[in-house]
Residue frames as qw, qx, qy, qz and C-alpha x, y, z in Angstrom:
[[0.179, -0.505, -0.555, 0.637, -0.27, -23.48, -24.79],
 [0.087, 0.635, 0.475, 0.603, -2.52, -20.42, -25.24],
 [0.023, -0.321, -0.415, 0.851, -3.76, -17.19, -23.74],
 [0.079, -0.451, -0.598, -0.658, -7.32, -16.01, -24.40],
 [0.248, 0.056, 0.398, -0.882, -10.01, -13.80, -22.98],
 [0.276, 0.401, 0.857, -0.170, -13.60, -15.19, -22.76],
 [0.048, 0.472, 0.554, 0.683, -16.20, -14.06, -25.13],
 [0.342, -0.812, -0.470, 0.049, -18.02, -12.70, -22.00],
 [0.442, -0.530, -0.009, 0.723, -15.02, -10.45, -21.16],
 [0.215, 0.032, 0.432, 0.875, -14.97, -8.95, -24.79],
 [0.133, -0.659, -0.631, -0.387, -18.75, -8.46, -24.63],
 [0.423, -0.787, -0.395, 0.212, -18.68, -6.81, -21.28],
 [0.335, -0.742, 0.173, 0.554, -15.51, -4.77, -21.86],
 [0.737, 0.564, 0.289, 0.236, -15.41, -3.94, -25.66],
 [0.070, 0.973, -0.212, 0.061, -12.95, -1.16, -24.95],
 [0.765, -0.485, 0.383, 0.183, -10.29, -3.69, -24.00],
 [0.613, 0.677, -0.405, 0.043, -7.04, -3.91, -25.91],
 [0.782, -0.511, 0.354, 0.037, -4.77, -6.70, -24.82],
 [0.589, 0.659, -0.468, 0.008, -1.26, -7.97, -25.85],
 [0.889, -0.391, 0.237, 0.035, 1.10, -10.67, -24.96],
 [0.332, 0.711, -0.620, 0.011, 4.81, -11.54, -25.24],
 [0.971, -0.230, 0.064, -0.001, 6.11, -15.04, -24.90],
 [0.237, 0.818, -0.515, 0.102, 9.76, -15.36, -24.17],
 [0.984, -0.145, -0.071, 0.073, 11.94, -18.51, -23.72],
 [0.771, 0.183, -0.210, 0.573, 15.39, -18.54, -22.25],
 [0.162, -0.836, 0.123, -0.509, 15.09, -15.88, -19.71],
 [0.704, -0.088, -0.543, 0.450, 17.05, -16.08, -16.42],
 [0.386, -0.891, -0.201, 0.127, 17.78, -14.16, -13.28],
 [0.568, -0.407, 0.245, 0.672, 21.07, -13.04, -14.67],
 [0.403, 0.588, 0.386, 0.585, 20.81, -9.94, -16.96],
 [0.288, -0.296, -0.176, 0.894, 21.83, -6.36, -16.68],
 [0.101, 0.683, 0.604, 0.398, 18.74, -4.22, -17.22],
 [0.299, -0.587, -0.333, 0.675, 19.66, -1.13, -15.18],
 [0.084, -0.180, 0.310, 0.930, 20.08, 1.13, -18.20],
 [0.181, -0.366, -0.746, -0.527, 16.79, -0.08, -19.58],
 [0.300, -0.635, -0.656, 0.278, 14.96, 0.49, -16.25],
 [0.213, -0.473, -0.125, 0.846, 16.39, 4.01, -15.99],
 [0.005, -0.066, -0.569, -0.820, 14.99, 4.91, -19.47],
 [0.319, -0.484, -0.744, -0.332, 11.55, 3.73, -18.64],
 [0.369, -0.632, -0.532, 0.425, 11.32, 5.19, -15.14],
 [0.186, -0.219, 0.100, 0.953, 12.53, 8.58, -16.44],
 [0.212, -0.315, -0.566, -0.731, 9.31, 8.58, -18.58],
 [0.449, -0.632, -0.632, -0.015, 7.15, 7.93, -15.55],
 [0.392, -0.449, -0.285, 0.751, 9.04, 10.51, -13.46],
 [0.041, 0.018, 0.273, 0.961, 8.34, 13.16, -16.24],
 [0.328, -0.450, -0.671, -0.489, 4.73, 12.31, -16.33],
 [0.509, -0.623, -0.563, 0.188, 4.31, 12.52, -12.55],
 [0.331, -0.198, -0.137, 0.913, 6.05, 15.83, -12.47],
 [0.152, -0.095, -0.277, -0.944, 3.08, 17.32, -14.21],
 [0.685, -0.256, -0.196, -0.654, 0.11, 15.34, -12.93],
 [0.554, -0.280, 0.702, -0.350, -0.90, 12.76, -10.36],
 [0.002, 0.057, -0.963, -0.264, -1.22, 9.16, -11.50],
 [0.281, 0.463, 0.766, -0.347, -4.88, 9.34, -10.63],
 [0.357, 0.687, 0.027, -0.632, -5.29, 11.80, -13.48],
 [0.026, -0.312, 0.814, 0.489, -3.70, 9.51, -16.11],
 [0.692, 0.171, -0.229, -0.663, -6.29, 8.32, -18.67],
 [0.547, 0.176, -0.817, -0.051, -4.88, 4.87, -18.41],
 [0.120, -0.053, -0.821, 0.556, -5.45, 4.66, -14.65],
 [0.437, 0.128, 0.180, -0.872, -8.83, 6.44, -14.81],
 [0.623, 0.177, -0.575, -0.500, -9.94, 3.71, -17.29],
 [0.476, 0.022, -0.858, 0.190, -9.00, 0.95, -15.03],
 [0.146, 0.048, 0.599, -0.786, -10.68, 2.66, -12.11],
 [0.622, 0.146, -0.086, -0.764, -13.92, 2.81, -14.11],
 [0.641, 0.151, -0.729, -0.189, -13.38, -0.89, -15.03],
 [0.263, -0.034, -0.854, 0.447, -13.06, -1.96, -11.37],
 [0.378, 0.109, 0.409, -0.823, -16.15, 0.02, -10.35],
 [0.677, 0.152, -0.420, -0.585, -18.01, -1.70, -13.20],
 [0.562, 0.096, -0.818, 0.077, -16.82, -5.00, -11.62],
 [0.666, -0.647, -0.307, -0.210, -18.32, -3.98, -8.22],
 [0.740, -0.176, -0.268, 0.592, -14.87, -3.25, -6.66],
 [0.184, -0.959, -0.082, 0.201, -13.99, -0.03, -4.84],
 [0.719, 0.598, -0.102, 0.338, -11.07, 1.40, -7.05],
 [0.021, -0.802, 0.427, -0.418, -9.31, 3.05, -4.18],
 [0.770, -0.403, 0.459, -0.186, -9.31, -0.21, -2.25],
 [0.811, 0.067, 0.524, 0.249, -8.41, -2.46, -5.18],
 [0.161, 0.827, -0.261, -0.471, -6.03, -0.78, -7.61],
 [0.888, 0.451, -0.067, 0.058, -4.68, -2.06, -10.89],
 [0.851, -0.228, 0.015, 0.472, -1.01, -3.05, -10.74],
 [0.488, 0.437, 0.082, 0.751, 0.24, -0.11, -12.65],
 [0.246, -0.842, -0.045, -0.478, -1.38, 2.35, -10.34],
 [0.809, -0.577, -0.010, 0.114, -0.02, 0.61, -7.35],
 [0.778, 0.031, 0.070, 0.623, 3.46, 0.71, -8.86],
 [0.187, 0.695, 0.136, 0.681, 3.06, 4.53, -9.85],
 [0.480, -0.825, -0.063, -0.291, 2.06, 5.34, -6.35],
 [0.803, -0.478, 0.067, 0.350, 5.01, 3.58, -4.81],
 [0.636, 0.261, 0.127, 0.715, 7.35, 5.09, -7.43],
 [0.028, -0.812, -0.104, -0.574, 6.04, 8.63, -6.82],
 [0.605, -0.788, 0.052, -0.100, 6.85, 8.22, -3.04],
 [0.782, -0.435, 0.305, 0.327, 10.15, 6.39, -3.20],
 [0.274, 0.849, -0.298, -0.340, 11.33, 7.49, -6.57],
 [0.112, 0.409, -0.891, -0.161, 12.67, 4.07, -7.21],
 [0.876, -0.062, -0.230, -0.420, 10.99, 0.63, -7.94],
 [0.690, -0.470, 0.547, -0.066, 11.85, -2.43, -5.88],
 [0.350, 0.497, -0.765, -0.212, 14.31, -4.86, -7.29],
 [0.856, -0.124, 0.378, -0.331, 12.92, -8.46, -7.34],
 [0.758, 0.120, 0.566, 0.302, 14.17, -10.24, -10.55],
 [0.175, -0.270, 0.401, 0.858, 15.66, -8.65, -13.71],
 [0.019, -0.383, -0.763, -0.521, 12.53, -9.66, -15.82],
 [0.194, -0.758, -0.602, 0.159, 10.05, -8.36, -13.23],
 [0.280, -0.577, -0.018, 0.767, 12.13, -5.17, -12.65],
 [0.112, -0.070, 0.517, 0.846, 12.13, -4.44, -16.39],
 [0.107, -0.514, -0.793, -0.308, 8.41, -5.19, -16.75],
 [0.273, -0.731, -0.488, 0.392, 7.62, -2.92, -13.87],
 [0.222, -0.455, 0.099, 0.856, 9.56, -0.15, -15.29],
 [0.024, 0.168, 0.696, 0.697, 7.81, -0.48, -18.60],
 [0.191, -0.631, -0.752, -0.025, 4.51, -0.55, -16.80],
 [0.216, -0.699, -0.316, 0.604, 5.03, 2.60, -15.04],
 [0.120, -0.231, 0.393, 0.882, 6.27, 4.38, -18.30],
 [0.192, -0.235, -0.667, -0.680, 3.00, 3.43, -20.05],
 [0.396, -0.095, 0.386, -0.827, 0.80, 3.46, -16.99],
 [0.788, 0.096, -0.374, -0.480, -0.53, 0.06, -18.07],
 [0.755, -0.404, 0.489, -0.167, -0.64, -3.14, -15.94],
 [0.523, 0.521, -0.665, -0.115, 1.92, -5.62, -17.07],
 [0.835, -0.343, 0.373, -0.216, 1.88, -9.24, -15.65],
 [0.392, 0.503, -0.764, -0.098, 4.76, -11.80, -16.20],
 [0.863, -0.226, 0.266, -0.364, 3.81, -15.30, -15.50],
 [0.199, -0.425, 0.874, 0.127, 6.12, -18.51, -15.31],
 [0.735, 0.181, -0.367, -0.540, 4.69, -20.84, -18.02],
 [0.410, 0.125, -0.896, 0.118, 6.22, -23.94, -16.27],
 [0.092, 0.102, 0.739, -0.660, 3.65, -23.19, -13.49],
 [0.551, 0.262, 0.045, -0.791, 0.72, -23.10, -15.88],
 [0.415, 0.064, 0.906, 0.057, -1.30, -26.10, -16.92],
 [0.435, 0.578, 0.676, 0.143, -2.72, -26.08, -20.50],
 [0.221, 0.469, 0.246, 0.819, -3.15, -22.39, -21.02],
 [0.113, -0.265, -0.426, 0.857, -4.59, -19.21, -19.63],
 [0.052, -0.634, -0.630, -0.445, -8.19, -18.02, -19.80],
 [0.023, 0.039, 0.322, -0.946, -9.00, -14.59, -18.61],
 [0.390, -0.401, -0.721, -0.410, -12.53, -15.19, -17.58],
 [0.544, -0.535, 0.136, -0.632, -15.17, -14.86, -14.80],
 [0.015, 0.314, -0.899, 0.306, -14.40, -17.12, -11.89],
 [0.613, -0.328, -0.641, -0.326, -16.66, -19.99, -10.91],
 [0.545, -0.687, 0.200, -0.436, -15.60, -19.67, -7.21],
 [0.949, -0.275, 0.148, 0.035, -13.74, -22.96, -6.94],
 [0.659, 0.605, -0.284, 0.345, -10.44, -21.88, -8.40],
 [0.768, -0.473, -0.116, 0.415, -7.32, -22.08, -6.25],
 [0.254, 0.883, -0.128, 0.373, -5.32, -18.90, -5.72],
 [0.794, -0.267, -0.247, 0.487, -1.91, -18.94, -3.89],
 [0.128, -0.991, -0.004, -0.045, -0.86, -15.79, -2.16],
 [0.451, 0.625, -0.503, 0.390, 2.86, -14.57, -1.85],
 [0.342, -0.528, 0.596, -0.499, 2.45, -15.39, 1.81],
 [0.076, 0.150, -0.985, 0.021, 1.61, -19.01, 1.09],
 [0.432, 0.219, 0.647, -0.589, -2.16, -18.92, 1.77],
 [0.057, 0.233, 0.809, 0.537, -4.76, -20.38, -0.60],
 [0.352, 0.369, 0.316, -0.801, -7.79, -18.39, -1.43],
 [0.325, 0.421, 0.795, 0.291, -10.85, -19.00, -3.74],
 [0.038, -0.025, -0.197, -0.979, -11.79, -15.98, -5.97],
 [0.449, 0.343, 0.423, -0.708, -15.43, -14.74, -5.58],
 [0.477, 0.428, 0.740, 0.202, -17.80, -16.07, -8.27],
 [0.385, 0.848, 0.322, 0.172, -17.79, -13.80, -11.40],
 [0.288, -0.828, 0.262, 0.404, -14.51, -12.14, -10.34],
 [0.684, 0.687, -0.246, -0.026, -12.11, -11.82, -13.36],
 [0.670, -0.558, 0.468, 0.145, -9.21, -14.24, -13.12],
 [0.417, 0.556, -0.676, -0.246, -6.41, -15.73, -15.11],
 [0.831, -0.147, 0.446, -0.298, -7.39, -19.48, -14.87],
 [0.161, 0.460, -0.821, -0.297, -5.60, -22.57, -16.12],
 [0.701, -0.042, -0.591, -0.396, -6.83, -26.06, -16.90],
 [0.467, -0.089, -0.808, 0.348, -5.95, -27.25, -13.36],
 [0.376, -0.782, -0.472, -0.156, -8.28, -24.68, -11.81],
 [0.521, -0.393, -0.197, 0.731, -5.55, -22.31, -10.56],
 [0.114, 0.969, 0.205, 0.072, -6.16, -18.60, -10.61],
 [0.700, 0.050, -0.008, 0.712, -2.87, -16.91, -11.62],
 [0.040, 0.168, -0.087, 0.981, -4.31, -13.46, -11.00],
 [0.063, -0.597, -0.756, 0.261, -7.18, -12.18, -8.99],
 [0.105, 0.845, 0.284, -0.440, -9.51, -9.14, -9.67],
 [0.673, 0.709, 0.148, 0.150, -8.07, -9.04, -13.10],
 [0.490, 0.604, -0.251, 0.577, -5.09, -6.58, -12.99],
 [0.454, -0.815, 0.083, -0.350, -5.07, -6.30, -9.27],
 [0.500, -0.598, 0.614, -0.126, -3.00, -9.08, -7.84],
 [0.636, 0.376, -0.657, -0.150, -0.91, -11.94, -9.37],
 [0.937, -0.326, -0.078, -0.098, -0.47, -15.36, -7.84],
 [0.314, -0.754, 0.576, 0.020, 2.65, -16.37, -5.88],
 [0.863, 0.062, 0.500, 0.039, 2.41, -19.75, -7.50],
 [0.739, 0.440, 0.302, 0.412, 3.45, -18.68, -11.00],
 [0.032, -0.976, 0.113, 0.182, 5.33, -15.56, -10.13],
 [0.676, 0.606, -0.343, 0.241, 8.79, -15.27, -11.92],
 [0.685, -0.676, 0.261, 0.074, 11.63, -16.62, -9.81],
 [0.220, -0.649, 0.660, 0.308, 15.30, -17.65, -10.20],
 [0.472, -0.019, 0.854, 0.219, 14.39, -20.93, -11.97],
 [0.546, 0.672, 0.326, -0.380, 12.11, -19.30, -14.43],
 [0.391, -0.163, 0.630, 0.651, 13.02, -19.94, -18.13],
 [0.018, 0.324, 0.635, 0.701, 9.86, -19.25, -20.14],
 [0.082, 0.457, 0.526, -0.713, 7.14, -16.59, -19.51],
 [0.131, 0.642, 0.592, 0.469, 4.17, -15.07, -20.90],
 [0.147, -0.271, -0.225, 0.924, 3.89, -11.21, -20.36],
 [0.054, 0.658, 0.697, 0.279, 0.49, -9.73, -20.66],
 [0.059, -0.156, -0.100, 0.981, -0.53, -6.05, -20.91],
 [0.012, 0.622, 0.769, 0.149, -4.16, -4.87, -20.91],
 [0.054, -0.132, -0.084, 0.986, -5.62, -1.41, -21.25],
 [0.142, 0.631, 0.750, -0.140, -8.97, 0.25, -21.41],
 [0.046, -0.665, -0.078, 0.742, -8.26, 3.94, -22.24],
 [0.559, 0.745, 0.130, -0.340, -9.17, 5.84, -25.38],
 [0.403, 0.754, -0.488, -0.176, -5.64, 5.55, -27.01],
 [0.732, -0.303, 0.604, -0.083, -5.14, 2.01, -25.88],
 [0.873, 0.407, 0.266, 0.017, -5.31, 0.74, -29.50],
 [0.490, 0.766, -0.312, 0.275, -2.04, 2.66, -30.25],
 [0.234, -0.754, 0.527, -0.315, -0.41, 2.44, -26.89],
 [0.881, -0.204, 0.404, -0.135, -0.79, -1.38, -26.20],
 [0.877, 0.442, 0.021, 0.190, 0.92, -2.34, -29.50],
 [0.214, 0.813, -0.366, 0.400, 3.70, 0.22, -28.77],
 [0.533, -0.608, 0.487, -0.331, 4.08, -1.23, -25.14],
 [0.955, 0.009, 0.295, 0.018, 4.13, -4.99, -26.43],
 [0.732, 0.602, -0.146, 0.284, 6.78, -3.97, -28.98],
 [0.021, -0.783, 0.479, -0.397, 8.94, -2.33, -26.34],
 [0.758, -0.388, 0.500, -0.156, 8.76, -5.53, -24.05],
 [0.937, 0.308, 0.143, 0.088, 9.60, -7.74, -27.00],
 [0.508, 0.719, -0.292, 0.374, 12.58, -5.55, -28.07],
 [0.237, -0.755, 0.476, -0.385, 13.82, -5.09, -24.49],
 [0.849, -0.244, 0.442, -0.154, 13.47, -8.69, -23.27],
 [0.884, 0.451, 0.033, 0.122, 14.90, -9.90, -26.60],
 [0.367, 0.777, -0.336, 0.386, 18.02, -7.71, -26.22],
 [0.391, -0.696, 0.465, -0.382, 18.58, -8.36, -22.56],
 [0.756, -0.250, 0.589, -0.136, 18.37, -12.04, -22.73],
 [0.063, 0.412, -0.787, -0.454, 19.52, -12.71, -26.37],
 [0.326, 0.279, 0.902, -0.059, 16.25, -14.38, -27.24],
 [0.168, -0.097, -0.490, -0.850, 13.51, -13.89, -29.96],
 [0.303, 0.252, 0.651, -0.648, 10.11, -13.37, -28.21],
 [0.007, -0.426, -0.729, -0.536, 6.82, -13.91, -29.97],
 [0.114, 0.247, 0.365, -0.890, 4.09, -11.44, -29.51],
 [0.016, -0.483, -0.785, -0.389, 0.40, -10.93, -30.33],
 [0.262, -0.034, 0.186, -0.946, -2.31, -8.30, -30.02],
 [0.059, 0.315, 0.947, -0.026, -5.63, -9.90, -28.98],
 [0.316, -0.007, -0.095, -0.944, -9.02, -8.78, -30.09],
 [0.687, 0.129, 0.494, -0.517, -12.67, -10.01, -29.87],
 [0.783, 0.500, -0.185, -0.319, -12.25, -11.31, -33.45],
 [0.726, 0.380, -0.527, 0.225, -8.99, -12.85, -32.72],
 [0.521, -0.755, 0.176, -0.357, -8.86, -13.65, -29.02],
 [0.939, -0.281, 0.187, 0.060, -6.52, -16.61, -28.82],
 [0.217, 0.809, -0.546, 0.019, -2.73, -16.54, -28.84],
 [0.991, -0.102, 0.050, 0.074, -1.23, -20.12, -29.23],
 [0.172, 0.791, -0.568, 0.147, 2.48, -20.63, -28.47],
 [0.868, -0.050, -0.454, 0.197, 4.96, -23.35, -27.28],
 [0.393, -0.886, 0.210, -0.131, 6.88, -22.94, -24.03]]
């Protein structure tokens, strides 16, 4: 299997820094409370001194959404949506230990993090502009078709596993109790992303490896080396 961003994405968004972690052997049974507390404490400290809208990580994604023709206060990147919820409730929703851990790391770094069940992916994942005929399954069970040129995570079967890039994942490949193999993707656009994304990816690999007693593989993707190949 593989994960890659298209050449058009790298050309249009040269500031992109992307990384991925592949982990096999995860489950819905792991104690991640202490790990979540450490990362959410980082987010809480940042939010105590400034609004999430002022974070350079969030501002960069807002500019990206505007460049894609999307109103950034209507369609928010996943990390901004999580930070807004965390600021209001001071706690993140609990869904699945892996998702909960990824969400905590996401708010700590203010960078979108997506965890995708590899058993639900056909062939590989291409982050590319949509053709408009891809199938996207909402969490409510409805099927949508991304707009042409919208940035999606698409597989060989024509499924869109995310819409509007970092805005919304698919219910089809969301992590669930039966999930055993995942690819976790983080993408950023801000000035210090070249340092922050590798640190984020290292944190995910370390925390997932320790929590599930597995040895994840990871990669940083670039325009010169855009493809990460792996087994599930």
